[in-house]
C-alpha positions as CSV (number, residue, x, y, z in Angstrom):
1,M,8.5,96.6,17.5
2,A,7.8,94.9,20.8
3,I,10.5,94.9,23.4
4,N,11.3,91.8,25.5
5,N,12.0,93.1,29.1
6,P,11.7,90.2,31.5
7,V,12.6,92.5,34.5
8,G,9.7,94.9,33.6
9,D,7.2,92.3,33.3
10,R,4.8,91.9,35.9
11,Y,4.2,88.1,35.2
12,N,7.2,86.0,34.2
13,P,6.2,82.2,34.4
14,P,8.8,79.6,35.2
15,G,10.5,77.9,32.1
16,N,9.2,74.6,30.8
17,R,12.2,72.7,32.2
18,S,11.6,73.7,35.9
19,E,10.5,70.8,38.1
20,D,7.5,71.4,40.4
21,F,7.2,69.5,43.6
22,E,3.8,69.4,45.5
23,E,4.1,69.0,49.3
24,I,1.9,66.2,50.9
25,R,1.7,63.8,53.8
26,F,3.1,60.5,53.5
27,S,-0.4,59.0,54.1
28,E,-1.9,60.6,51.0
29,V,0.7,59.0,48.6
30,E,-0.8,56.1,46.9
31,L,0.6,52.6,46.9
32,E,3.6,52.3,44.3
33,D,3.8,56.0,43.7
34,L,7.1,57.9,43.7
35,F,7.8,60.6,46.2
36,W,10.9,62.6,47.2
37,L,12.1,63.6,50.9
38,T,12.8,67.4,49.7
39,N,11.7,69.6,47.0
40,V,15.2,70.1,45.4
41,S,16.1,68.0,42.6
42,G,19.5,66.4,42.2
43,K,21.5,63.4,43.0
44,N,21.3,64.0,46.8
45,N,17.4,63.6,46.6
46,P,16.7,60.2,45.3
47,P,13.2,59.1,44.5
48,Y,11.3,56.6,46.8
49,R,8.5,54.3,46.1
50,K,5.5,53.7,48.5
51,I,5.7,50.0,49.7
52,D,2.9,50.1,52.3
53,D,1.3,52.4,54.7
54,G,4.6,52.5,56.8
55,S,7.5,52.3,54.6
56,G,9.0,53.3,51.3
57,G,11.9,52.1,49.3
58,N,14.8,54.2,47.8
59,T,14.8,53.3,44.2
60,R,18.6,53.8,43.9
61,T,20.0,51.8,46.9
62,R,16.9,49.4,47.4
63,V,16.9,50.1,51.1
64,D,13.5,50.4,52.8
65,Q,12.9,53.2,55.3
66,N,10.1,53.6,57.8
67,F,7.8,56.7,57.6
68,Q,5.1,58.2,59.9
69,L,1.7,58.8,58.3
70,R,2.1,62.4,59.0
71,D,5.7,62.9,57.5
72,I,5.9,65.6,54.8
73,V,7.1,64.4,51.4
74,Y,7.1,65.8,47.9
75,Q,5.6,64.5,44.6
76,R,6.4,65.9,41.2
77,T,3.4,67.5,39.5
């Protein structure tokens, strides 16, 4: 009978409920796409929507924020 030993496994993929964030530059985000400021999910990391080449809007507070084209942001994959 097979034994399930995650500690001894060489490859243990993440669970299907884990969230993956991809690090990209603000200039690479398409208009109207969502992005996050950090790669940690939770209430302290609200999603933003890209409005134009220099700003994005917080979807929870409806406050616009200016971004530089080279700023690092995160998108979910």
